Backbone as CSV, one residue per row, in Angstrom:
resi,resn,N_x,N_y,N_z,CA_x,CA_y,CA_z,C_x,C_y,C_z
1,UNK,-13.141,-14.429,-35.129,-12.356,-15.955,-34.328,-11.203,-15.109,-33.262
2,UNK,-10.502,-14.095,-33.765,-9.348,-13.591,-32.634,-10.141,-12.898,-31.452
3,UNK,-11.544,-11.969,-31.934,-12.214,-11.405,-30.818,-12.571,-12.334,-29.867
4,UNK,-13.388,-13.596,-30.436,-13.522,-14.597,-29.193,-12.208,-15.170,-28.391
5,UNK,-11.143,-15.243,-28.776,-10.070,-15.517,-28.258,-9.788,-14.665,-27.106
6,UNK,-9.893,-13.619,-27.326,-9.662,-12.496,-26.908,-10.256,-12.072,-25.545
7,UNK,-11.746,-12.328,-26.041,-12.447,-12.599,-24.578,-12.203,-13.684,-23.715
8,UNK,-11.910,-15.101,-24.585,-11.438,-16.147,-23.570,-10.562,-15.798,-22.359
9,UNK,-9.080,-15.427,-23.005,-8.088,-14.734,-22.450,-8.210,-13.912,-21.462
10,UNK,-9.345,-13.036,-21.745,-9.694,-12.240,-20.747,-10.004,-12.608,-19.508
11,UNK,-10.901,-13.443,-19.932,-11.933,-13.904,-18.682,-10.928,-14.984,-17.726
12,UNK,-10.297,-15.433,-18.332,-9.107,-16.763,-17.811,-8.327,-15.608,-17.038
13,UNK,-7.846,-14.446,-17.541,-6.777,-13.815,-16.350,-7.316,-13.229,-15.586
14,UNK,-8.620,-12.564,-15.467,-9.608,-12.338,-14.549,-9.644,-13.591,-13.490
15,UNK,-10.087,-14.475,-14.091,-10.653,-16.101,-13.035,-9.398,-16.157,-12.117
16,UNK,-8.138,-15.960,-12.788,-7.005,-16.943,-12.600,-6.590,-15.614,-10.986
17,UNK,-6.495,-14.472,-11.761,-6.218,-13.266,-10.608,-7.256,-13.064,-9.435
18,UNK,-8.458,-13.484,-9.588,-9.105,-13.732,-8.654,-8.777,-14.879,-7.585
19,UNK,-8.558,-16.048,-8.263,-8.338,-17.090,-7.365,-6.781,-17.045,-6.799
20,UNK,-5.910,-16.191,-7.174,-4.681,-15.969,-6.608,-4.928,-14.878,-5.442
21,UNK,-5.685,-14.042,-5.740,-6.144,-12.765,-4.572,-6.855,-13.751,-3.342
22,UNK,-8.060,-14.742,-3.782,-8.379,-15.057,-3.007,-7.333,-16.344,-1.481
23,UNK,-6.615,-16.801,-2.673,-5.300,-17.422,-2.108,-4.846,-16.753,-0.721
24,UNK,-4.251,-15.650,-1.312,-3.118,-14.625,-0.632,-4.276,-13.999,0.331
25,UNK,-5.480,-13.762,0.511,-6.179,-13.605,1.725,-6.494,-14.971,2.590
26,UNK,-6.678,-15.759,2.167,-6.854,-16.788,2.957,-5.658,-17.028,3.614
27,UNK,-4.265,-17.170,3.121,-3.073,-17.307,3.982,-3.062,-16.227,5.015
28,UNK,-3.623,-15.128,4.939,-3.553,-13.972,6.296,-4.427,-14.597,7.323
29,UNK,-5.568,-15.138,6.580,-6.616,-15.384,7.719,-6.498,-16.733,8.597
30,UNK,-5.810,-17.613,7.514,-5.663,-19.038,8.070,-4.187,-18.973,8.561
31,UNK,-4.078,-19.266,10.125,-2.639,-19.623,10.213,-2.028,-21.066,9.869
32,UNK,-2.066,-21.883,9.539,-2.104,-23.002,9.229,-1.728,-23.133,8.087
33,UNK,-1.823,-22.111,7.192,-1.571,-21.880,5.588,-0.213,-20.705,5.900
34,UNK,0.951,-21.212,5.647,2.053,-20.473,5.800,2.797,-19.758,4.187
35,UNK,2.828,-18.125,4.130,3.307,-18.121,2.845,4.127,-16.482,3.230
36,UNK,5.561,-16.798,3.045,6.314,-15.965,3.618,5.987,-14.354,2.772
37,UNK,6.450,-13.771,3.035,6.150,-12.554,2.379,6.632,-12.142,0.967
38,UNK,7.971,-12.519,0.715,8.509,-12.631,-0.685,7.354,-13.043,-1.874
39,UNK,7.170,-14.217,-1.082,6.175,-15.306,-2.063,4.671,-14.521,-2.375
40,UNK,4.260,-13.550,-1.132,3.135,-13.179,-1.108,3.170,-12.232,-2.429
41,UNK,3.812,-11.088,-1.887,4.375,-10.135,-2.808,4.403,-10.459,-4.261
42,UNK,5.193,-11.476,-4.435,5.415,-11.762,-6.003,4.205,-12.189,-6.125
43,UNK,3.346,-13.050,-5.701,1.672,-13.342,-6.108,1.042,-12.243,-6.580
44,UNK,0.931,-11.470,-5.715,0.233,-10.243,-5.908,0.793,-9.357,-7.132
45,UNK,2.198,-9.104,-7.324,2.506,-8.709,-8.675,2.573,-9.355,-9.768
46,UNK,2.108,-10.620,-9.430,1.389,-11.385,-10.822,0.156,-10.952,-11.207
47,UNK,-0.832,-10.969,-9.804,-1.768,-10.626,-10.210,-2.199,-9.224,-10.947
48,UNK,-1.260,-8.050,-10.535,-1.329,-7.026,-11.421,-0.851,-6.723,-12.698
49,UNK,0.055,-7.759,-13.265,0.501,-7.864,-14.257,-0.535,-8.756,-15.203
50,UNK,-1.314,-9.735,-14.605,-2.576,-10.101,-15.468,-3.489,-9.102,-15.617
51,UNK,-3.734,-8.301,-14.610,-4.911,-7.322,-14.730,-4.578,-6.211,-15.556
52,UNK,-3.344,-5.871,-15.751,-2.460,-5.203,-16.706,-2.935,-5.501,-18.356
53,UNK,-2.270,-6.839,-18.738,-2.521,-7.404,-19.685,-4.241,-7.327,-20.107
54,UNK,-5.147,-7.667,-19.402,-6.352,-7.335,-19.514,-6.468,-6.145,-19.824
55,UNK,-6.371,-5.274,-19.400,-6.607,-3.919,-19.675,-6.220,-3.563,-20.922
56,UNK,-5.067,-4.058,-21.629,-4.436,-3.915,-23.281,-5.445,-4.852,-23.635
57,UNK,-6.077,-5.837,-23.387,-6.593,-6.627,-24.296,-7.910,-5.697,-24.289
58,UNK,-8.699,-5.676,-23.268,-9.976,-4.870,-23.305,-9.914,-3.483,-24.253
59,UNK,-9.375,-2.914,-24.093,-9.342,-1.643,-24.850,-8.641,-1.421,-26.036
60,UNK,-7.471,-2.190,-26.107,-6.735,-2.277,-27.588,-7.473,-3.506,-28.378
61,UNK,-7.712,-4.520,-28.016,-7.857,-5.396,-29.017,-9.550,-5.801,-28.913
62,UNK,-9.989,-5.368,-27.672,-11.674,-5.794,-27.895,-12.538,-4.525,-28.166
63,UNK,-11.688,-3.074,-27.956,-12.290,-1.778,-28.110,-13.357,-1.299,-27.152
64,UNK,-13.229,-1.689,-25.813,-14.013,-1.356,-24.705,-13.320,0.196,-24.576
65,UNK,-14.703,0.674,-23.946,-14.603,1.930,-23.663,-13.094,2.290,-22.391
66,UNK,-12.459,3.223,-22.627,-11.703,3.213,-21.643,-12.298,3.400,-19.985
67,UNK,-13.553,3.795,-19.873,-14.164,3.882,-18.754,-14.257,2.435,-17.678
68,UNK,-14.068,1.348,-18.384,-13.817,-0.076,-17.909,-12.659,-0.437,-17.235
69,UNK,-11.911,0.436,-17.554,-10.301,0.284,-17.120,-10.428,1.184,-15.560
70,UNK,-11.593,1.568,-14.981,-11.967,1.919,-13.764,-11.751,0.844,-12.849
71,UNK,-12.362,-0.447,-13.452,-12.591,-1.548,-12.547,-11.126,-2.068,-12.259
72,UNK,-10.341,-1.890,-13.172,-9.147,-2.206,-12.941,-8.007,-1.422,-12.143
73,UNK,-8.475,-0.162,-12.165,-7.846,0.789,-11.045,-8.445,0.514,-9.511
74,UNK,-9.631,0.009,-9.608,-10.315,-0.456,-8.223,-9.178,-1.598,-7.627
75,UNK,-9.050,-2.755,-8.641,-8.675,-3.911,-8.437,-6.970,-3.595,-7.556
76,UNK,-6.562,-2.743,-8.368,-4.997,-2.275,-8.420,-5.039,-1.990,-6.751
77,UNK,-5.909,-0.852,-6.599,-6.000,-0.504,-5.224,-6.263,-1.076,-4.179
78,UNK,-7.131,-1.915,-4.486,-7.581,-3.057,-3.364,-6.231,-3.749,-3.105
79,UNK,-5.784,-4.454,-4.219,-4.294,-5.112,-3.876,-3.319,-4.307,-3.088
80,UNK,-2.774,-3.147,-3.470,-2.044,-2.048,-2.563,-2.680,-1.792,-1.188
81,UNK,-3.931,-1.976,-1.054,-4.510,-1.789,0.443,-4.193,-2.435,1.242
82,UNK,-4.526,-3.816,0.676,-4.162,-5.580,1.150,-2.393,-5.439,1.487
83,UNK,-1.910,-5.065,0.542,-0.228,-5.385,0.789,-0.171,-4.295,2.047
84,UNK,-0.440,-3.019,2.357,0.096,-1.943,3.035,-0.900,-2.673,4.425
85,UNK,-2.181,-3.036,4.353,-2.592,-3.743,5.614,-1.683,-5.137,6.068
86,UNK,-0.989,-5.682,5.084,-0.692,-7.064,5.543,0.774,-6.708,6.169
87,UNK,1.439,-5.594,5.552,3.088,-5.403,6.035,2.637,-4.314,7.431
88,UNK,1.510,-3.531,7.624,1.996,-2.706,8.600,1.058,-3.410,9.940
89,UNK,0.008,-4.486,9.863,-0.435,-5.236,10.942,-0.385,-6.613,10.995
90,UNK,-0.128,-7.273,9.828,0.103,-9.288,9.672,1.466,-9.438,10.099
91,UNK,2.323,-8.944,9.148,3.363,-9.556,8.956,4.276,-9.599,9.777
92,UNK,4.522,-11.108,10.330,5.332,-11.362,11.258,6.915,-10.867,10.949
93,UNK,7.235,-10.892,9.994,8.720,-10.571,9.637,8.570,-9.076,9.994
94,UNK,7.916,-8.149,10.013,8.078,-7.187,11.163,7.598,-6.870,12.297
95,UNK,7.293,-7.871,12.882,6.785,-8.171,14.556,5.273,-7.803,14.312
96,UNK,4.222,-8.027,13.210,3.133,-7.571,13.545,2.549,-8.650,14.160
97,UNK,1.343,-8.627,14.953,0.550,-9.438,15.390,-0.732,-9.703,15.106
98,UNK,-1.598,-8.460,14.099,-2.774,-8.888,13.233,-3.697,-8.432,14.351
99,UNK,-5.015,-8.105,13.674,-5.819,-7.595,14.240,-6.043,-8.419,15.299
100,UNK,-5.822,-8.201,16.662,-6.008,-9.184,17.712,-5.526,-8.530,19.059
101,UNK,-7.025,-8.139,19.239,-6.655,-7.379,20.867,-5.846,-7.674,21.777
102,UNK,-4.901,-7.319,22.049,-4.379,-8.084,22.931,-4.567,-7.699,24.750
103,UNK,-4.423,-8.618,25.772,-5.125,-8.401,26.716,-3.963,-7.621,27.474
104,UNK,-3.954,-6.337,27.606,-2.822,-5.450,28.281,-2.861,-5.795,29.726
105,UNK,-1.607,-5.478,29.894,-1.333,-5.470,31.637,-0.728,-4.070,31.736
106,UNK,-0.260,-4.057,32.780,0.147,-2.517,33.017,1.822,-2.579,32.863
107,UNK,2.608,-3.518,32.881,3.898,-4.053,32.281,3.998,-3.792,30.830
108,UNK,3.343,-4.758,29.994,3.642,-4.758,28.852,2.895,-3.250,28.262
109,UNK,2.318,-2.709,28.653,1.919,-1.556,27.955,2.978,-0.404,28.228
110,UNK,3.489,-0.235,29.496,4.308,0.657,29.895,5.472,0.238,28.855
111,UNK,5.881,-1.040,28.839,7.014,-1.238,27.844,6.734,-0.668,26.492
112,UNK,5.622,-0.959,25.956,5.353,-0.539,24.554,5.413,1.417,24.476
113,UNK,4.565,1.556,25.977,4.434,3.037,25.365,6.020,3.889,25.401
114,UNK,6.931,3.209,26.187,8.440,3.542,26.099,9.232,2.943,24.904
115,UNK,9.030,2.264,23.875,9.742,1.835,23.143,9.364,2.003,21.694
116,UNK,7.436,2.099,21.830,6.935,2.235,20.385,6.174,2.893,20.103
117,UNK,5.790,3.830,21.063,4.826,5.031,21.131,5.228,6.484,21.246
118,UNK,5.080,7.343,19.987,5.467,8.684,20.266,4.232,9.707,19.524
119,UNK,4.498,10.690,20.235,3.759,11.955,19.583,4.895,13.523,19.571
120,UNK,5.942,12.942,19.640,6.737,14.256,19.668,7.140,14.757,17.796
121,UNK,6.728,15.204,17.609,7.368,15.213,15.963,8.807,15.342,15.471
122,UNK,9.015,14.677,14.800,10.592,14.404,14.176,11.303,13.944,15.581
123,UNK,10.934,13.118,16.212,11.758,12.707,17.631,12.238,11.187,16.907
124,UNK,11.316,10.660,16.689,12.474,9.252,15.767,12.956,9.476,14.837
125,UNK,12.899,10.465,13.939,13.599,10.631,12.657,14.862,11.253,12.956
126,UNK,14.888,11.814,13.932,16.242,12.607,14.414,16.935,11.447,15.023
127,UNK,16.318,10.487,16.011,17.189,9.108,16.610,17.487,8.443,15.446
128,UNK,16.791,8.177,14.373,17.174,7.525,13.206,18.897,7.985,12.570
129,UNK,18.416,9.065,12.167,19.573,9.798,11.183,20.796,10.177,12.305
130,UNK,20.415,10.562,13.371,21.592,10.464,14.150,22.371,9.395,14.932
131,UNK,21.373,8.356,14.838,21.836,6.806,15.003,22.571,6.225,13.576
132,UNK,22.155,6.435,12.692,22.745,6.134,11.200,24.186,6.734,11.179
133,UNK,24.235,7.956,11.499,25.223,9.144,11.468,26.431,8.553,12.120
134,UNK,25.870,8.065,13.442,27.072,7.398,14.523,27.333,6.071,14.553
135,UNK,27.275,5.669,13.282,26.981,3.776,13.278,26.145,2.997,14.245
136,UNK,25.284,3.725,14.502,24.586,2.895,15.942,23.050,2.120,14.905
137,UNK,22.697,3.153,14.153,21.587,2.275,13.544,22.123,1.636,12.006
138,UNK,21.831,0.268,11.505,22.231,0.024,10.354,21.692,0.599,9.376
139,UNK,22.356,0.395,7.861,21.791,0.909,6.767,20.172,0.494,6.434
140,UNK,20.498,-0.583,6.668,19.135,-1.514,6.326,17.625,-0.796,7.143
141,UNK,17.962,-0.750,8.216,17.383,-0.106,9.444,16.712,1.075,8.944
142,UNK,17.950,1.969,8.545,17.485,3.366,8.259,16.755,3.551,6.981
143,UNK,16.846,2.878,5.955,16.551,2.637,4.821,14.965,2.491,5.043
144,UNK,15.113,1.319,5.914,13.388,0.660,5.987,12.381,1.825,6.646
145,UNK,13.028,2.408,7.779,12.516,3.291,8.482,12.037,4.676,8.091
146,UNK,13.021,5.217,7.143,12.645,6.580,7.178,12.299,6.709,5.554
147,UNK,13.132,5.953,4.575,12.567,6.059,3.110,11.648,5.235,3.067
148,UNK,11.600,3.759,3.689,10.444,3.060,3.615,8.895,3.734,4.410
149,UNK,9.167,4.442,5.203,7.877,5.216,5.472,7.515,6.371,4.234
150,UNK,8.441,7.129,3.847,8.591,7.847,2.808,7.490,7.633,1.698
151,UNK,8.106,6.250,1.490,7.725,5.428,-0.274,6.152,4.751,-0.062
152,UNK,6.132,4.596,1.406,5.068,3.192,1.400,3.757,3.843,1.189
153,UNK,3.221,4.774,1.178,1.620,5.546,0.664,1.685,6.472,-0.491
154,UNK,3.005,6.413,-1.309,3.151,6.832,-2.479,2.160,6.851,-3.473
155,UNK,1.753,5.357,-3.573,1.007,5.244,-4.737,-0.885,5.591,-5.011
156,UNK,-1.285,6.064,-3.010,-2.184,6.471,-3.074,-2.484,7.778,-3.864
157,UNK,-1.584,8.855,-4.060,-1.316,9.905,-4.931,-1.415,9.476,-6.406
158,UNK,-1.403,8.143,-6.578,-1.865,7.801,-8.226,-3.243,7.392,-8.302
159,UNK,-3.605,6.654,-7.595,-4.867,5.925,-7.784,-5.845,6.655,-6.991
160,UNK,-5.840,7.534,-6.054,-7.152,8.369,-5.546,-7.580,9.016,-6.565
161,UNK,-6.475,10.252,-7.339,-7.105,11.265,-8.157,-7.862,10.741,-9.388
162,UNK,-7.037,9.037,-9.692,-7.898,8.748,-10.660,-9.063,8.367,-10.669
163,UNK,-9.514,7.449,-9.566,-10.587,6.941,-9.063,-11.676,8.075,-8.594
164,UNK,-11.359,9.514,-7.733,-11.930,10.352,-7.427,-11.873,11.503,-7.981
165,UNK,-12.810,12.096,-8.777,-12.466,13.732,-9.101,-12.147,14.965,-7.800
166,UNK,-12.582,14.537,-6.784,-12.460,15.185,-5.820,-11.117,15.324,-5.366
167,UNK,-10.461,13.749,-5.595,-9.205,13.919,-4.800,-8.092,14.647,-5.822
168,UNK,-8.680,15.235,-6.767,-7.641,16.322,-7.545,-7.727,17.773,-6.760
169,UNK,-8.069,17.865,-5.558,-7.928,18.951,-4.872,-6.855,18.876,-3.799
170,UNK,-6.085,19.176,-3.648,-4.848,18.536,-2.638,-5.318,18.557,-1.176
171,UNK,-5.889,19.858,-0.871,-6.737,19.747,0.597,-7.479,18.358,0.674
172,UNK,-8.517,18.189,-0.212,-9.077,16.973,0.563,-8.169,15.705,0.125
173,UNK,-7.526,15.609,-0.537,-6.079,14.553,-0.635,-5.462,14.407,0.625
174,UNK,-4.997,15.594,0.991,-4.115,15.900,2.562,-5.175,15.355,3.458
175,UNK,-6.173,15.535,3.343,-7.214,15.086,4.452,-7.611,13.475,4.692
176,UNK,-7.480,12.999,3.184,-7.799,11.909,3.189,-6.672,10.846,3.436
177,UNK,-5.293,11.577,3.345,-4.117,10.311,3.329,-4.001,10.488,4.867
178,UNK,-4.329,11.885,5.674,-3.649,11.887,7.134,-5.013,10.743,7.982
179,UNK,-6.214,11.053,7.230,-7.194,9.895,8.189,-6.739,8.562,7.658
180,UNK,-6.465,8.365,6.514,-6.075,6.717,6.348,-4.702,6.436,6.993
181,UNK,-3.584,7.410,7.425,-2.630,7.172,8.057,-2.844,6.817,9.670
182,UNK,-3.733,7.706,9.794,-4.098,7.697,11.525,-4.769,6.384,11.922
183,UNK,-5.826,6.122,10.297,-6.173,4.969,11.236,-5.364,3.542,11.337
184,UNK,-4.423,3.257,10.774,-3.969,2.367,10.623,-2.523,2.366,11.629
185,UNK,-2.125,3.760,11.925,-1.597,3.672,13.316,-2.043,3.550,14.359
186,UNK,-3.689,3.524,14.465,-4.344,3.513,15.958,-4.394,2.380,15.835
187,UNK,-4.604,1.325,14.812,-4.654,-0.018,14.505,-3.724,-0.565,15.217
188,UNK,-2.103,0.023,15.094,-1.015,-0.553,15.603,-1.229,-0.521,16.854
189,UNK,-1.407,0.541,17.219,-1.113,0.905,18.747,-2.326,0.029,19.221
190,UNK,-3.423,-0.038,19.132,-4.598,-1.410,19.624,-4.224,-2.462,19.629
191,UNK,-3.602,-2.997,18.993,-2.802,-4.379,18.569,-1.795,-4.395,18.926
192,UNK,-1.209,-3.387,19.267,0.470,-3.488,19.750,1.350,-4.095,18.800
193,UNK,0.983,-3.601,17.008,1.726,-4.175,16.157,2.289,-3.030,15.423
194,UNK,3.603,-3.245,16.124,4.567,-2.271,15.618,4.490,-1.250,16.168
195,UNK,4.867,0.398,15.770,5.132,1.560,16.265,3.945,2.428,16.088
196,UNK,3.655,3.048,17.033,2.276,4.052,16.783,3.074,5.501,16.949
197,UNK,3.474,6.397,15.443,4.435,7.577,15.742,4.020,8.633,15.056
198,UNK,4.087,9.372,15.601,3.491,10.408,14.504,4.436,10.871,13.548
199,UNK,5.979,10.626,13.842,6.871,10.859,12.572,6.379,9.799,11.405
200,UNK,5.900,8.623,11.846,5.239,7.628,10.501,4.227,8.374,9.546
201,UNK,3.284,9.343,10.670,2.282,10.062,9.772,3.126,11.328,8.953
202,UNK,3.826,11.675,9.535,4.832,13.042,8.556,5.322,12.202,7.527
203,UNK,6.271,11.301,7.826,6.730,10.743,6.303,5.880,9.803,5.672
204,UNK,4.579,9.432,6.227,3.640,8.817,5.042,2.977,10.170,4.024
205,UNK,2.653,11.082,5.078,2.078,12.064,3.929,2.866,12.831,3.413
206,UNK,4.275,12.796,3.749,5.125,13.826,3.078,5.475,12.781,1.643
207,UNK,5.770,11.451,1.618,5.617,10.788,0.555,4.731,10.737,-0.294
208,UNK,3.688,10.661,-0.058,2.130,10.514,-0.723,2.172,12.440,-1.332
209,UNK,2.532,13.312,-0.624,2.207,14.610,-1.289,2.995,15.086,-2.100
210,UNK,4.046,14.348,-2.054,5.446,14.770,-3.061,5.084,14.196,-4.392
211,UNK,4.465,12.818,-4.530,4.224,12.284,-5.470,3.028,13.060,-6.143
212,UNK,2.259,13.239,-5.165,0.951,13.863,-5.908,0.901,14.905,-6.731
213,UNK,2.173,16.066,-6.184,2.378,16.999,-7.033,3.434,16.716,-8.194
214,UNK,3.651,15.599,-8.143,4.676,15.558,-9.480,3.794,15.134,-10.364
215,UNK,2.905,13.944,-9.864,1.703,13.862,-10.955,0.979,15.108,-12.037
216,UNK,1.197,15.909,-10.938,0.153,17.153,-11.383,0.716,17.880,-12.585
217,UNK,2.350,17.324,-12.693,3.086,17.723,-14.204,2.464,17.645,-15.488
218,UNK,2.019,18.082,-16.164,1.189,17.631,-17.311,1.568,16.599,-18.034
219,UNK,2.810,16.488,-18.391,3.257,15.318,-19.341,3.773,13.915,-18.529
220,UNK,3.627,14.234,-17.255,3.734,12.809,-16.223,2.192,12.306,-16.139
221,UNK,1.198,13.436,-15.842,-0.034,13.083,-15.526,-0.634,12.428,-16.967
222,UNK,-0.495,12.672,-18.180,-0.767,12.262,-19.320,-0.026,10.882,-19.487
223,UNK,1.473,10.593,-19.029,1.861,9.373,-19.031,1.280,8.284,-18.338
224,UNK,0.911,8.829,-16.696,0.067,7.733,-16.023,-1.120,7.552,-16.464
225,UNK,-2.056,8.590,-17.294,-3.230,7.988,-17.875,-3.131,7.326,-18.955
226,UNK,-1.938,6.985,-19.964,-1.951,6.315,-20.926,-1.343,5.065,-20.311
227,UNK,-0.725,5.006,-19.293,0.077,3.756,-18.781,-1.338,2.910,-18.677
228,UNK,-2.508,3.675,-17.792,-3.306,3.081,-17.466,-4.497,2.872,-18.376
229,UNK,-4.222,3.325,-19.546,-5.267,3.085,-20.656,-6.601,3.982,-20.646
230,UNK,-5.965,5.451,-20.006,-7.577,5.966,-19.936,-7.662,7.183,-21.079
231,UNK,-6.738,6.619,-21.661,-6.906,8.007,-22.914,-5.924,7.421,-23.923
């Protein structure tokens, strides 16, 4: 009887999570449905909690093989990718325009190139650090642009090695991260959504690399695997 109840709960959790995800995606594709950033993030967090509870039920109560938890890992990763794409390409709160090709004119392009385009390493980082020290840049902007970029891609250092064995070699992980970040930066440039900045690449990859090496510490790696019910 208990087994049947757990199966029903598991199915309900998956269905509800799927419906919430569909709703979040629909709000991004349909401009007539407005959902602010915090509400969307809260809904995605609820989905992650539901999926996590479901993983506990599947492995601990229904005695499924821990291999099935790879499905949950894929879901977590997709939710994370959706969140990153939303914040970097779609979110109006951060001045994003979405995947809409803009009819550029020379004045618009010149303005973007002078204010939001940078291929000089550490130029933007130095500007924010000096600006913060001199009181020109407020703390929130400093944290968002420096530490926000460092933290933004950290979860990839957990998800990719768990999903793909090849990602346990740092060089392959590094190349993959560079490709992912470059694609997002190029999309930001093409759509003029946010800044296309090599310093973003440096900070994003730095943050992911730091977490990558931390997760290679044996007891931390073991904790992560236990957290996701993989052992």
